[in-house]
C-alpha positions in Angstrom: 0.1 0.0 0.0 0.8 3.5 -0.4 1.1 6.3 2.7 -1.2 9.0 2.3 0.4 12.2 0.2 -0.4 14.3 4.2 1.7 12.1 6.0 4.7 11.6 4.0 5.2 15.5 3.0 3.4 17.4 5.7 4.7 15.5 8.8 6.9 18.2 10.9 8.7 16.8 13.8 9.2 19.7 16.1 11.3 19.2 19.4 9.5 18.8 22.6 10.3 20.9 25.4 8.8 22.0 29.1 5.7 23.9 26.9 4.3 20.5 26.2 4.9 17.7 28.5 6.4 18.5 31.7 7.0 15.7 34.9 5.8 17.7 38.1 8.6 18.5 40.1 10.3 21.5 40.9 9.2 24.9 43.5 6.6 27.4 43.1 6.7 30.5 40.7 6.5 34.6 41.5 2.7 34.9 43.0 0.5 35.7 39.9 -2.2 32.9 39.0 -2.2 29.7 36.9 -5.3 27.9 35.9 -4.8 23.9 36.2 -7.5 21.2 35.9 -7.3 17.3 36.5 -7.2 14.3 33.7 -8.0 11.1 35.4 -6.1 8.5 33.7 -6.1 6.1 36.0 -8.7 2.6 35.9 -7.6 2.0 39.5 -9.9 5.1 40.9 -13.3 6.0 39.5 -13.2 9.3 40.8 -10.4 11.8 41.7 -10.2 14.9 43.3 -7.4 18.0 42.9 -5.9 20.3 45.5 -3.2 22.5 45.2 -2.4 24.1 48.3 -5.4 22.8 50.1 -8.0 24.1 47.8 -9.9 22.2 46.1 -9.7 22.5 42.6 -11.6 19.9 41.0 -14.1 17.1 42.8 -14.7 13.8 41.7 -13.7 13.8 38.0 -14.1 10.4 36.6 -12.1 7.4 34.7 -11.3 9.5 31.2 -12.7 12.9 31.9 -11.3 15.8 32.7 -12.2 18.8 35.2 -12.7 22.5 35.2 -10.1 24.8 35.0 -9.2 26.5 39.1 -7.3 29.6 39.4 -3.8 28.7 41.8 -1.4 31.2 43.2 2.3 29.8 41.3 4.2 30.8 44.7 2.1 27.9 46.4 2.2 24.9 44.4 1.8 22.0 46.5 -0.5 19.7 44.9 -2.2 16.5 45.6 -4.5 14.4 43.9 -6.7 12.4 46.0 -9.4 9.0 45.7 -12.5 11.1 46.4 -14.6 8.9 48.5 -12.0 8.6 51.4 -9.8 11.5 50.6 -6.8 9.8 51.0 -3.9 11.1 48.9 -2.3 9.1 46.1 0.2 11.4 44.5 1.8 14.8 45.7 4.0 17.1 43.5 5.0 21.0 43.8 5.4 22.2 40.3 7.0 24.9 38.9 3.9 27.0 37.5 4.1 30.2 34.9 1.4 33.2 35.6 -1.2 33.3 33.4 -0.7 29.9 31.7 -2.8 27.0 31.5 -2.2 23.4 32.4 -3.7 19.6 32.8 -2.2 17.3 35.3 -2.3 13.9 34.1 -2.7 11.2 37.0 -2.1 7.7 35.6 -1.2 4.0 36.5 -3.0 1.6 38.5 -3.2 1.9 42.8 -0.1 1.9 44.3 1.9 3.1 41.6 0.1 6.0 40.6 2.4 8.8 38.6 1.4 12.3 37.3 2.4 14.6 34.9 1.7 18.2 33.8 0.8 19.7 30.2 1.5 22.9 29.7 -0.8 24.4 27.0 0.7 27.4 25.9 1.5 25.8 22.1 0.9 28.1 19.3 -2.2 27.1 17.3 -1.7 25.5 14.1 -2.2 27.2 10.6 -5.5 26.8 8.8 -6.3 23.5 7.6 -3.3 21.9 9.9 -2.9 20.6 13.6 -0.3 19.6 16.1 0.0 16.5 17.5 1.9 15.0 20.9 1.6 11.1 21.5 2.2 10.8 25.1 3.7 7.0 26.1 2.2 6.9 30.2 2.4 3.0 29.4 4.8 2.4 30.9 4.3 -1.1 31.3 3.6 -1.5 27.4 7.3 -0.5 26.4 8.7 0.8 23.6 5.8 1.8 20.8 5.3 2.5 17.1 2.2 5.1 16.1 0.7 5.1 12.7 -1.5 8.2 11.8 -3.3 7.0 8.3 -6.2 7.4 6.0 -9.2 5.7 8.0 -9.4 3.2 5.0 -5.5 2.1 4.5 -3.8 -1.1 5.7 -0.9 -1.2 8.0 1.2 -3.2 5.8 3.8 -0.5 4.2 2.8 2.4 6.8 5.8 4.9 8.0 5.4 5.5 11.5 4.2 9.0 12.5 6.6 8.4 15.6 9.1 4.8 16.3 10.5 3.7 19.6 8.3 6.2 21.9 9.7 4.8 25.5 7.3 4.8 28.5 6.8 8.4 30.0 8.3 10.0 27.0 6.8 12.1 24.1 6.8 12.2 20.5 7.3 16.1 20.1 4.8 18.3 18.3 4.1 16.7 14.6 2.3 18.9 12.4 -0.1 17.2 10.1 -3.1 17.7 8.2 -6.6 18.3 10.0 -9.3 15.9 9.2 -9.8 12.6 10.7 -7.3 9.7 10.8 -6.9 5.9 11.7 -4.6 5.6 14.3 -2.8 2.2 15.2 -0.4 1.3 18.1 2.3 -1.4 17.8 5.5 -2.7 19.5 8.5 -1.4 18.8 9.3 -2.4 15.0 6.7 -5.1 15.3 3.7 -3.8 12.8 3.0 -6.9 11.5 2.8 -8.9 14.5 1.7 -6.7 17.4 -1.3 -4.4 17.6 -1.5 -3.0 21.1 -4.2 0.0 20.0 -6.8 0.2 16.9 -8.5 3.5 16.5 -10.8 3.5 13.9 -11.4 7.6 13.6 -10.0 10.3 15.2 -10.5 13.8 14.5 -8.2 16.7 14.2 -9.8 20.1 13.8 -8.2 22.8 11.9 -5.8 24.9 14.1 -6.1 22.4 16.9 -3.4 21.4 18.9 -3.7 17.9 20.6 -2.5 15.2 22.8 -2.8 11.6 22.1 -2.6 10.1 25.5 -1.6 6.4 25.8 -2.1 4.4 29.1 -1.9 0.9 30.4 -4.3 -1.9 30.6 -5.1 -4.3 33.4 -2.7 -7.0 31.2 -0.1 -4.8 31.0 0.9 -5.1 27.0 -2.4 -3.4 25.0 -2.4 0.3 25.7 -5.8 2.5 26.0 -6.1 5.6 24.2 -7.5 9.3 25.3 -7.3 12.6 22.6 -6.9 15.9 24.5 -7.4 19.0 23.0 -5.5 21.9 24.2 -7.9 23.7 26.7 -10.3 21.8 25.9 -12.6 18.2 26.0 -10.9 14.5 26.1 -12.2 11.7 24.4 -11.6 8.2 25.5 -10.7 5.7 23.1 -10.4 2.4 25.3 -8.6 -0.7 23.5 -11.4 -3.1 22.1 -8.4 -5.9 21.6 -8.1 -9.0 24.2 -4.6 -11.2 24.2 -5.2 -15.0 24.2 -3.0 -18.2 24.0 -3.1 -21.7 24.9 -1.6 -24.4 26.7 -1.8 -28.3 25.8 -0.8 -29.1 29.3 -2.2 -32.9 29.3 -0.7 -36.4 30.8 0.6 -38.7 28.1 0.4 -37.9 24.5 -2.6 -36.5 23.2 -2.7 -34.0 20.3 -4.5 -30.6 21.1 -5.8 -28.0 18.8 -7.6 -24.9 19.9 -8.9 -21.8 17.6 -10.7 -19.0 18.8 -12.7 -16.6 16.5 -11.5 -18.9 13.9 -7.8 -18.4 14.4 -5.9 -21.1 14.8 -3.5 -20.3 18.3 -2.7 -23.3 18.8 -1.8 -26.0 16.1 -2.9 -29.8 16.5 0.4 -30.5 18.9 1.5 -33.0 21.6 1.9 -32.1 25.1 3.9 -29.8 26.7 3.2 -27.4 24.3 2.4 -23.3 24.8 1.8 -21.0 22.7 2.5 -17.4 21.9 -0.4 -15.0 22.8 -2.7 -13.4 20.0 -4.6 -10.6 19.7 -8.3 -10.8 18.5 -11.8 -8.6 19.5 -12.2 -8.8 23.0 -15.7 -10.1 24.4 -17.8 -13.0 23.9 -15.2 -15.5 21.9 -16.2 -18.6 19.9 -13.0 -21.3 21.0 -13.0 -24.6 19.6 -10.9 -26.9 21.6 -10.0 -30.3 20.3 -8.1 -33.5 22.1 -7.1 -36.1 19.7 -9.7 -34.5 17.1 -12.6 -34.9 19.7 -14.0 -31.7 20.2 -14.1 -30.5 23.7 -17.5 -29.6 25.6 -17.0 -26.4 26.9 -18.4 -22.8 27.1 -16.6 -20.4 24.9 -15.1 -18.3 27.3 -15.8 -13.7 26.9 -12.5 -11.8 27.4 -11.8 -8.3 28.9 -10.8 -5.8 26.3 -7.1 -5.0 27.3 -6.6 -7.9 29.2 -4.1 -11.1 28.8 -5.4 -14.5 29.1 -4.3 -18.1 29.6 -6.0 -21.3 28.1 -5.0 -24.2 30.4 -5.9 -27.7 28.9 -5.0 -30.1 31.5 -6.0 -33.3 32.5 -6.3 -36.3 30.8 -6.8 -37.6 27.4 -10.1 -39.3 28.5 -10.9 -36.6 31.3 -9.4 -33.0 29.6 -10.2 -29.6 31.3 -9.9 -26.5 30.5 -9.0 -23.5 32.9 -9.3 -19.8 31.6 -6.6 -18.0 33.8 -6.4 -14.0 33.5 -2.4 -13.0 33.4 -1.0 -10.1 34.8 2.0 -9.6 32.4 2.4 -5.7 33.9 6.2 -5.0 34.5 7.2 -5.4 38.1 6.4 -2.4 40.4 10.1 -2.0 41.7 12.3 -1.0 38.7 15.2 -3.8 38.4 12.4 -6.6 39.9 11.6 -9.8 38.3 7.7 -11.1 38.6 7.2 -14.6 38.4 4.5 -16.9 38.4 3.6 -20.7 38.8 0.7 -22.5 36.8 -0.4 -25.5 37.8 -1.4 -27.9 35.2 -0.7 -31.3 36.3 -2.9 -33.8 35.7 -4.1 -35.3 39.2 -6.5 -33.0 41.2 -5.3 -31.8 44.5 -1.6 -32.4 43.4 -0.8 -28.8 44.7 2.5 -27.0 43.6 4.7 -25.0 45.2 7.2 -22.5 43.6 10.9 -21.9 45.1 13.3 -19.3 44.0 16.8 -19.6 45.7 15.6 -21.7 48.6 12.7 -19.2 49.1 9.1 -19.7 48.7 7.1 -17.6 46.1 4.0 -19.6 45.9 2.5 -22.0 47.7 -0.1 -24.8 47.3 -1.0 -24.3 43.8 -4.1 -26.2 43.0 -4.0 -27.9 39.3 -5.6 -25.6 37.0 -4.6 -22.4 38.6 -1.9 -19.8 38.5 -0.7 -18.3 41.3 -0.8 -14.6 42.0 3.1 -12.8 40.5 6.0 -12.4 43.2 7.9 -9.7 42.6 11.5 -11.1 43.3 15.0 -9.6 42.6 17.0 -10.4 39.3 19.8 -12.1 39.0 22.4 -14.0 36.7 21.8 -17.1 37.9 18.8 -18.4 40.6 18.1 -21.6 41.6 14.4 -22.5 40.7 12.2 -25.1 41.5 8.6 -26.3 42.0 7.8 -29.1 44.4 5.2 -30.7 45.7 4.6 -32.0 49.5 2.7 -34.9 48.2 5.6 -36.6 46.5 9.4 -36.3 47.2 11.2 -35.5 44.1 10.8 -31.8 42.1 7.9 -31.4 39.8 10.5 -28.9 38.0 14.4 -29.0 38.1 16.2 -27.3 35.5 19.4 -27.5 37.4 19.8 -31.1 36.8 20.2 -30.5 32.9 22.4 -27.5 33.1 26.3 -27.5 34.0 25.4 -24.2 36.1 22.4 -25.5 37.8 21.1 -21.6 37.8 18.4 -19.8 35.9 19.3 -16.0 34.8 16.5 -13.7 35.8 16.6 -10.5 33.9 15.6 -7.2 35.1 12.2 -6.2 34.7 11.5 -9.5 32.9 7.9 -11.4 33.6 8.2 -15.2 34.0 6.0 -18.2 34.0 6.9 -21.5 35.4 4.7 -24.4 33.8 4.4 -27.8 35.6 2.5 -30.0 33.1 1.2 -33.3 32.6 1.3 -36.7 35.3 2.7 -36.0 38.5 4.6 -39.2 38.5 6.6 -37.9 35.4 5.8 -34.1 35.2 7.0 -31.9 32.3 8.4 -28.0 33.6 8.7 -25.2 31.1 9.9 -22.1 31.9 8.4 -19.1 29.6 9.5 -15.2 29.8 6.2 -13.5 28.7 7.7 -9.9 28.7 
């Protein structure tokens, strides 16, 4: 396909300065008045309040909405974002504000890891029939992203990104484009054809407007949500409509399992143990078909939430196969440099609990077959002893040290890992999966 002429000739990237995107910090101003408001971009809190120097500026700002401007003294800018129902503070900053200038605080992230960034709304208007667009990656869990803006009917295969390798916390700089209605797609960095993170069919940028496309994290951690904010104007929400799903053949013995979701062959016919990659689909009610030795498994097709990651775990035996639909948390560790690790128990005998140990410390206890442990946050290392055991038997269910010269497993900083134990507990099969 060809990229549209406005994109090839008229996109101009300007430097992103403090006038466009600020991380709230610093001290007060000279004592004049600035106008501030709050954009609630954190899904953990249905409503948020904004106070500056203990004066309430915005109250009960709902998710994906923005409050009205309120005047504040630039010499007294101690700012807090509060959870509305109880009034507890979830973030605090003391930014430098300029008198006579409008600002929008953007509160984003999840409970326990909420961040606040500050947009200074003083950019000059674009020329007639043009628009300015800044893309902000406020989805640190998603990693580096490429953003494509095309005509609504254009395919993605030969498109050129508007901005590429946009890391978490970064902004693209101002891009000067034609005004009009366009399609926006976000992919993983340099993964145009295989890693779609967000697809917005139509976004309108008005003539002379200044715009921000704000990307935020989803519950699964890999997909992103979008919000379109106009300078000194309204916000429009573009929640993700996709979900990511993988399938695992964990059955005992050698039964052949195949899995399709919405007509997509995510797990081709294969012997256990086998784990597919994640595939993206439209969220909601699905049509999921699983066969074991070519015999359809009698299941109720799952419903997948938008923004979520899921594992379809097929476990048990060929004569009594079972399906567990597991919700995966693939967000990055809350402590930079740590790793996250979970245990998925796919053993065939009910009641065979499993325990995950890292460097002889228990990280997940008594995980039942067909379930997943809560991810543990642990220190990264160049080599750790990782084992899975069961109190019901003396031999380890998973012990990779037995087959390696060092006996150690490297745990890379900020990695997300799953340890699978599968099949017959008397002859278990283990798999170490790096999911991020």
